[in-house]
Structure formats: C-alpha cells, structure tokens
C-alpha positions in Angstrom: 162.8 3.4 100.0 166.0 2.2 97.9 168.4 4.9 96.2 168.9 4.7 92.9 173.2 4.4 91.8 174.0 5.7 88.6 176.8 4.2 87.0 177.9 6.2 83.1 179.5 5.4 80.9 181.1 7.3 77.5 180.0 5.5 74.0 182.4 8.5 72.2 179.5 8.2 69.7 180.6 4.9 68.3 178.4 1.9 68.6 181.1 -0.9 69.0 182.6 1.3 72.0 179.2 1.8 73.5 178.3 -2.2 72.8 181.4 -3.2 74.5 180.5 -0.7 77.4 177.0 -1.8 77.5 178.7 -5.4 78.4 180.7 -4.1 81.1 178.3 -2.6 82.7 175.8 -5.3 82.8 178.7 -8.3 83.8 181.1 -5.9 85.4 178.7 -3.5 87.5 175.9 -5.4 87.9 173.2 -2.4 86.5 169.9 -3.7 86.7 168.7 -1.3 83.5 170.3 0.6 80.7 169.3 4.4 79.9 170.8 6.6 77.0 172.2 6.4 74.2 171.1 9.6 72.2 172.8 8.1 69.1 170.0 6.0 67.9 173.1 4.1 65.8 174.9 3.6 69.1 171.0 2.2 70.5 170.8 -0.5 67.9 173.9 -2.5 69.2 173.3 -1.6 73.2 169.4 -3.0 72.4 171.0 -6.2 71.2 173.1 -6.1 74.2 170.5 -5.4 76.5 168.3 -7.9 75.4 170.9 -11.0 75.0 171.2 -10.2 78.6 167.9 -9.7 79.9 168.4 -6.2 80.9 166.0 -3.9 80.1 166.9 -0.6 78.0 165.3 2.9 78.1 166.0 4.9 75.0 165.5 7.8 76.7 165.9 10.0 73.5 167.6 7.9 70.9 164.9 8.5 68.2 165.3 6.5 65.3 162.0 4.5 63.9 163.5 1.1 63.5 165.2 0.3 67.1 161.3 -0.1 68.2 161.5 -2.9 64.8 162.8 -5.3 65.8 161.3 -7.9 68.0 163.2 -7.4 70.9 161.5 -7.6 74.3 164.0 -5.5 76.9 163.8 -3.2 74.8 161.0 0.4 76.1 161.1 4.3 74.6 159.1 6.4 76.8 159.8 9.5 73.7 158.0 10.0 70.3 160.1 8.0 67.1 161.1 10.1 64.0 158.1 8.7 62.3 156.3 10.5 64.9 158.1 13.8 64.8 158.6 14.0 60.8 154.7 13.6 60.6 154.0 16.7 63.2 157.2 18.7 60.9 155.2 18.4 57.5 151.8 19.0 59.8 153.4 21.8 60.4 154.1 22.9 56.6 150.8 22.1 55.8 149.8 25.4 58.8 152.3 27.0 56.7 151.6 26.9 53.6 147.7 27.6 54.7 149.1 30.9 56.4 151.3 31.8 54.0 150.1 31.3 50.8 152.7 30.8 48.5 155.4 29.0 50.9 156.3 25.5 52.4 155.9 24.1 48.7 159.5 22.9 47.8 161.7 21.3 50.6 165.1 20.3 50.7 166.6 17.0 52.6 169.5 17.6 54.9 171.0 14.8 56.4 173.9 12.7 58.1 175.1 9.1 57.2 174.1 7.9 60.2 170.7 5.7 61.6 169.6 8.8 62.6 169.6 10.8 59.3 169.0 7.5 57.2 165.5 6.6 59.3 164.4 10.4 59.0 165.5 10.7 55.4 163.4 7.9 54.4 160.2 8.4 56.2 160.9 12.5 55.2 160.6 11.0 51.4 157.4 9.3 52.3 155.5 12.2 53.9 156.7 14.1 50.9 155.1 12.6 48.1 152.1 12.0 49.8 151.7 15.6 50.3 152.4 16.3 47.1 155.6 18.5 48.3 158.7 18.9 45.9 161.8 17.8 47.4 164.3 19.7 45.0 168.0 18.5 46.9 168.6 15.7 48.9 172.0 16.0 50.5 173.4 13.1 53.0 176.5 14.2 54.0 179.3 12.2 56.1 179.1 13.1 60.0 181.9 15.0 61.2 182.6 15.9 58.2 185.6 19.0 58.2 183.5 21.1 55.5 180.2 20.9 54.1 180.5 24.1 51.5 179.6 21.5 49.0 176.8 20.1 50.5 175.4 24.1 50.9 176.1 24.6 48.0 173.9 22.0 46.1 171.4 23.3 49.0 171.7 27.2 47.7 171.8 25.6 44.2 168.2 24.2 44.8 167.2 27.4 46.4 164.1 25.2 48.4 161.6 27.5 50.8 162.0 25.0 53.5 165.2 22.8 54.7 164.6 20.2 57.0 167.8 18.8 58.7 168.7 16.5 60.7 171.9 16.8 62.6 173.5 16.5 65.3 175.7 19.1 67.3 179.2 19.7 65.3 177.3 19.6 62.2 174.2 21.2 62.9 177.4 24.2 63.6 179.5 23.7 60.5 176.3 24.2 58.7 174.7 26.9 59.9 177.9 28.9 59.5 178.6 27.9 55.6 174.8 28.8 55.4 176.2 32.0 56.0 179.7 33.4 54.6 177.6 32.1 51.7 174.9 34.1 52.2 172.5 31.1 51.3 168.9 32.1 53.8 166.2 30.2 53.3 162.9 30.5 54.1 163.1 28.6 57.2 165.0 25.7 58.5 163.5 22.9 60.3 165.1 20.6 62.9 165.2 17.3 63.4 166.1 18.6 66.9 170.0 16.9 67.3 171.8 19.5 67.9 170.2 22.5 66.8 168.7 22.8 70.2 172.1 21.9 72.7 173.6 24.9 74.8 177.0 24.7 72.6 175.2 24.9 69.0 173.2 27.9 70.2 176.5 29.2 72.0 178.4 28.6 68.8 176.7 30.3 66.4 174.5 33.0 68.7 171.9 35.2 66.7 172.4 32.9 63.6 170.1 30.6 65.1 167.0 33.1 65.0 164.4 32.2 63.3 165.2 27.9 63.5 162.2 25.7 64.5 162.8 22.1 65.7 160.5 19.7 66.4 160.0 18.7 70.0 158.7 16.6 72.7 159.5 19.4 75.4 159.8 22.8 75.6 160.6 24.9 78.8 157.2 27.5 78.2 154.8 24.1 78.7 155.0 25.1 82.4 152.2 27.1 82.3 149.9 23.5 81.5 152.5 21.6 83.9 153.1 22.9 87.1 155.5 20.8 88.2 157.9 21.4 85.8 159.1 25.0 87.0 159.9 22.7 89.9 161.8 20.1 88.8 163.8 22.6 85.9 164.8 24.6 89.2 166.3 21.8 90.9 168.1 20.5 87.6 169.7 24.0 87.0 170.3 24.1 91.4 172.8 21.2 90.2 173.7 21.6 86.4 173.9 25.4 85.9 171.4 25.4 82.9 167.4 24.7 82.4 166.1 21.6 80.8 166.2 21.2 77.3 164.3 18.5 75.1 167.2 15.8 75.1 167.7 16.3 79.1 164.1 16.4 79.7 163.5 12.9 78.0 166.9 11.5 79.4 164.8 12.8 83.2 161.8 11.3 82.0 163.3 7.9 81.5 165.0 7.4 84.5 161.2 8.1 86.4 159.7 5.9 84.2 162.2 3.0 85.2 162.5 4.3 88.7 158.5 3.7 88.6 159.0 0.3 87.1 161.6 -1.0 90.0 159.4 0.2 92.2 157.0 -1.5 91.5 158.7 -4.7 90.8 160.2 -4.1 93.9 162.8 -6.5 92.5 166.2 -5.0 90.6 165.8 -8.2 88.7 165.7 -7.7 84.4 162.9 -10.0 84.3 160.6 -8.5 87.1 161.5 -4.8 85.9 160.7 -5.9 82.3 157.2 -7.3 83.4 156.5 -4.2 85.1 157.3 -1.4 82.9 154.6 -3.8 79.9 152.0 -2.7 82.7 153.7 1.1 83.7 150.6 3.6 82.9 151.3 7.0 84.3 148.9 10.0 83.3 150.7 12.9 81.9 149.7 15.5 83.8 152.1 13.4 86.6 155.0 14.8 84.7 156.9 16.9 82.5 156.2 16.3 79.8 153.4 17.3 77.0 152.4 14.2 76.5 148.7 12.3 76.8 150.1 9.3 78.9 153.5 6.8 79.2 152.5 3.1 78.5 154.1 1.0 75.8 152.7 -1.0 73.2 154.0 -4.9 73.0 156.9 -3.3 70.7 158.2 -1.0 73.4 157.5 2.1 72.3 155.3 4.9 73.8 152.3 6.1 71.5 150.3 8.3 73.5 152.6 11.5 72.8 152.1 14.7 71.0 155.3 16.2 69.6 155.3 20.4 69.1 157.4 23.2 67.0 159.3 25.2 68.7 160.9 28.6 67.3 164.7 29.8 68.4 164.7 33.9 68.8 165.6 36.4 71.4 167.9 34.0 73.5 165.8 30.5 73.9 163.2 28.4 71.9 159.7 29.3 72.4 156.2 26.9 71.4 154.9 28.0 68.3 152.8 25.3 67.3 150.1 23.8 67.5 148.4 27.0 68.1 146.6 25.5 71.2 149.8 25.5 73.0 151.8 28.3 71.4 153.6 30.8 73.6 154.2 32.9 70.5 153.6 33.4 67.3 155.5 31.7 64.3 158.1 34.1 62.8 158.1 33.8 59.3 160.0 33.8 57.2 163.6 33.2 58.3 165.5 35.5 60.5 
C-alpha cells in the first residue's frame, strides 16, 4: 500500500552531468533505485555510480549491449538490447529478400559516434558478414551535427537498397530532411528506434516519414493480444496528451518491474531490492509488452523478448513483421 514518489533529474544527454545527478539523487534525495536514462552513454556512467552505492539501476530504454556485460550486480534491463534488435533487423531483411527478389542485397550503415551508434554498428557489421550482405557505405557522424550534407552525399553515392540508421531525434530529423533536399530515396530505411519514433521527429518531417521502418519492443496496435494495453494507454494519454510509444512503454514497464520487486522485498534498501529483482518472474501476458516473460539472468538482462518491426504510414506506426503479429502489410519500397 506504500506510495511511490518519483524524483526527476535531467542529465541533458551529458554523461558527466548524468554522473553528478545520479550521485545527488542517491546521496541527497535518498532514492531507493534509479530508472533511465535513454542515452546509453549516460547509462554507462550512471550504472557505475549505482553499483558503487549499492542502489539498483533499471535501464529502461538504453539498449547498448555492452551495458549488461560489465559484471555489475545492481544493473537490470527488462527490455531488449541492440544485438537482439539487430538480429531481428537482419531476419527482417531476409524476409524482404525472399518476398521481393532482387532487393535487400546491399546496405549502408549510418550511425552516431556515441556508445549507442558504435555498439550497434559493430553488431551490424558482424551480422552483415555472417549473412553475406554487402555494406556499400559505413557512415559514422558526429552526434548533433549542424549539417549532414556530406554524409548523405556519401549514402546517395553508394546507392544502397537499405539504410540502417542509428540516431537520436535531432539527427534523425536532419537526416530525413537532407535526404529530401538531395533527392535521395533508398528502397528502405530501417532504424534502430531512437529518434525515429519520437513525436518531435514525426511532427518535424511529416509525410517524409512514410515508409520508415523501425525495430520495436512495443507497438500500440499490439493491444489485440494484450487487452490491458488499451486501458493503460488511455490512462497515459489522459495525463500526457499522447499515446504510449516504444520508449515510454519501456519506461513504464521498468517502473512496474521495480515496484513489483520493492513490494516483494518489503524493503526500500538497495540490497533487498536487488535480491528481489533477481527472483523476478512476470509472465508476458501480465504486461503491456509483446514479451514472453520478465526475468533476469546473472548479468541483469531479460532474455525472454521478441522484437518486432513496425512501419510508419497514415500517421502512425503499425506492426508489419513477423506476419504472425502484423496488423498491416509491409509497404515496399519506401514511400
């Protein structure tokens, strides 16, 4: 019956600011746990702070695979990491190759120079080699660049079938706008989620977002298989004025997982909560996510997760793969 009090801190996408804010929350606000941080580069330092103070850190939507491989006792991630997502992306590319012969044979990697982009690109290069898919361009750019013209020129010159894009919101907007200005439209853009699903991105680029595909661990149309999702989304929309998306749904799920652990621990101290998180076992059917279960391995990662692919069109993202859960046919090529 205890109430949860949320204390917010803005790390401003700066790892050092994140470190300072995490220490302040723990030492001054006496929080029982930390949830965040969206940017994987910030999660990397916050998780170390949490470990030092023996306070659980729930990585809600930070998805770099290196985060759960540091031997940390107090790190937990209910959602997928980018290796899981990238495998799903390449499985989807195989699906496209089979369904549309002669396409999906070449890809270009476009990614920012942070932990998010670097970790993702490494996995994608390995998968491309493993699956005999040619990388015709490997474009790494500086995050929050004022211009991406030269980078998009490289992409255009390489003429890939598919761009695999790993960017946050402002860079995603700039990429799509610059592609429009230069008249470049590949057959497909598959994003590593990030900024491509944010309302600010969709509002800024408008119809230019049509056809963009993103990996996801949550899509609103999955309410057909998770009846609670519709009710939860209505509660969220009443407060926020917008629907849940992949990022906000993972944030909500992280809080629910933490609340469940605190409840079972009957304690607000870090070590007791950590022990309870270790024994977490929540059936997917009891969540709003298309997951099999929430349970954590020794490294704090949930492995009972199946990513899906969604595509933007008619003002919303809808599930298009796998066929067993698709609510709209894939539109190919882009646009």
